[in-house]
C-alpha positions in Angstrom: 0.0 0.0 0.0 1.0 3.5 -0.7 0.7 6.3 1.9 0.5 9.9 0.7 1.2 12.8 2.9 0.7 16.3 1.7 3.3 18.8 2.8 1.7 22.1 3.9 2.4 25.0 1.5 3.7 22.9 -1.4 2.3 21.0 -4.2 4.3 18.1 -3.2 3.4 14.8 -1.5 5.6 12.0 -0.1 4.8 8.5 -0.9 6.1 5.5 1.0 6.3 2.5 -1.1 6.1 -1.1 0.2 10.0 -1.3 0.1 10.2 1.7 2.5 11.5 4.1 -0.4 10.2 7.5 -0.1 9.3 9.3 -3.4 8.6 13.0 -3.7 6.1 14.2 -6.2 5.9 17.6 -7.6 2.7 18.5 -9.4 3.7 20.9 -12.3 1.5 24.0 -12.6 0.2 25.0 -16.1 2.4 28.0 -15.9 5.5 25.8 -15.2 4.5 23.8 -18.4 4.1 26.7 -20.5 6.3 29.8 -19.9 9.7 28.2 -19.2 9.4 26.1 -22.4 8.7 29.2 -24.5 11.6 31.1 -22.8 14.0 28.1 -23.3 13.5 28.2 -27.1 13.2 31.9 -27.4 16.6 32.2 -25.8 18.0 29.5 -28.1 16.7 31.4 -31.1 18.8 34.4 -30.0 21.8 32.2 -29.9 21.0 30.7 -33.3 20.8 34.3 -34.8 24.1 35.3 -33.4 25.7 32.3 -34.9 24.1 33.0 -38.2 25.4 36.5 -38.2 28.8 35.4 -37.4 28.6 32.7 -40.3 27.7 35.6 -42.7 30.6 37.7 -41.6 33.1 34.7 -41.7 31.8 33.6 -45.1 31.4 37.0 -46.6 27.7 36.3 -47.1 25.2 39.3 -47.3 22.9 39.0 -44.2 19.8 39.6 -46.2 20.6 36.4 -48.3 20.6 34.2 -45.1 17.6 36.0 -43.7 15.7 35.4 -46.9 16.7 31.8 -47.1 14.0 29.1 -47.3 14.1 25.2 -46.9 11.9 25.1 -50.0 10.5 27.8 -52.3 6.9 27.6 -51.0 8.0 28.0 -47.4 8.4 31.2 -45.5 12.0 32.7 -45.0 14.2 32.6 -41.9 13.1 36.0 -40.8 9.4 35.2 -40.9 10.0 31.9 -39.0 11.5 33.9 -36.2 8.7 36.3 -36.2 6.1 33.6 -36.1 7.8 31.7 -33.3 7.7 35.0 -31.3 4.1 35.4 -32.1 3.1 31.9 -31.0 4.9 32.4 -27.7 3.6 35.8 -26.8 0.0 35.4 -28.1 -0.1 31.8 -26.7 0.6 33.1 -23.2 -1.8 36.1 -23.6 -4.7 33.9 -24.8 -4.1 31.3 -22.0 -4.1 34.0 -19.3 -7.0 36.0 -21.0 -4.6 38.9 -21.3 -4.8 41.5 -24.2 -3.3 39.8 -27.2 -0.2 41.8 -28.5 0.0 43.0 -32.0 3.5 43.2 -33.5 4.1 44.3 -37.0 6.5 42.1 -38.9 8.9 44.6 -40.1 12.1 43.2 -39.1 14.8 43.0 -41.9 18.1 42.7 -40.1 19.7 40.3 -37.4 19.8 43.3 -35.1 16.1 44.0 -35.6 15.2 40.2 -35.2 17.3 40.1 -32.0 15.3 43.0 -30.7 12.0 41.3 -31.5 13.1 38.2 -29.7 14.3 40.1 -26.7 11.0 42.0 -26.5 9.1 38.8 -26.7 11.2 37.2 -24.0 10.7 40.3 -21.7 7.0 40.1 -22.5 6.6 36.4 -21.7 8.6 36.9 -18.6 5.8 39.5 -17.2 3.4 36.5 -16.8 2.9 35.3 -13.2 1.9 31.7 -12.2 -1.5 33.0 -10.8 -2.5 34.2 -14.4 -2.3 30.6 -15.5 -4.3 29.1 -12.6 -7.2 27.2 -14.4 -6.0 28.0 -17.8 -5.9 24.5 -18.8 -9.7 24.2 -18.6 -10.5 27.8 -19.7 -11.9 28.5 -23.2 -9.4 30.0 -25.5 -10.5 31.4 -28.8 -8.1 32.3 -31.6 -8.3 33.2 -35.3 -8.0 30.3 -37.9 -7.8 32.2 -41.1 -9.3 35.6 -42.0 -12.9 34.7 -41.4 -12.8 31.9 -38.6 -12.3 31.7 -35.0 -11.8 28.3 -33.1 -12.3 27.9 -29.3 -10.6 25.2 -27.5 -9.9 24.3 -23.8 -6.6 25.8 -22.7 -4.8 22.4 -22.4 -6.0 21.5 -25.9 -4.9 25.0 -27.3 -1.5 24.6 -25.9 -0.8 21.1 -26.9 -2.5 21.0 -30.2 -2.0 24.5 -31.5 0.5 27.0 -29.7 3.3 24.4 -28.9 3.2 22.6 -32.2 3.2 25.8 -34.2 5.9 27.4 -32.0 8.2 24.3 -32.2 7.7 24.1 -35.9 8.8 27.5 -36.6 11.8 27.3 -34.2 12.9 23.9 -35.8 12.4 25.4 -39.2 14.7 28.3 -38.3 17.2 25.7 -37.1 16.9 23.8 -40.3 17.3 26.9 -42.6 20.5 27.7 -40.8 21.9 24.4 -40.9 21.0 23.7 -44.4 22.9 26.9 -45.2 26.1 25.9 -43.5 25.8 27.5 -40.1 27.6 25.2 -37.6 24.8 24.5 -35.2 23.4 21.2 -33.6 20.7 20.0 -31.3 22.4 21.5 -28.3 22.1 25.0 -29.9 18.4 24.3 -30.7 18.0 23.4 -27.0 19.9 26.4 -25.9 22.4 24.3 -23.8 25.5 24.6 -25.9 
């Protein structure tokens, strides 16, 4: 039999198994499952941009060439991939917390401007507090799906089936474009742990 003792003031419990081993459980909040994940990859995108800019300088490549690079002609360029990753992080947090959704014009054309966009997005995402995400997993979240359609999902479904997949798609595509164009980066750079 397993006993469970709740530790006052914490979202942890201690369980004692039959063999006498104590396990500590920590119940992750919805905030903990959301904000740090966005911040990790936004930070790694900042590092990827720095390596991309250094690559351009070392190889005498015009920055606009790399910023306009695509994995395939019908895909969006590098600069737009970063803008969209920023949008999915910022707007995802805003929608989950029922905060005003920011509007950011997509005007960045240089490495410096994209770094500023990432920095502003990171600063914005850092403004969210855990209490703003309390109950967000079961709250209705409405968002546009094309010019004339709105979809409403519960927060957990919105995060897992829409915000995170789109965010990671654009972040991974950024990595893929850079690697395809010879920038010396790997998985550790994508994870932000290099």
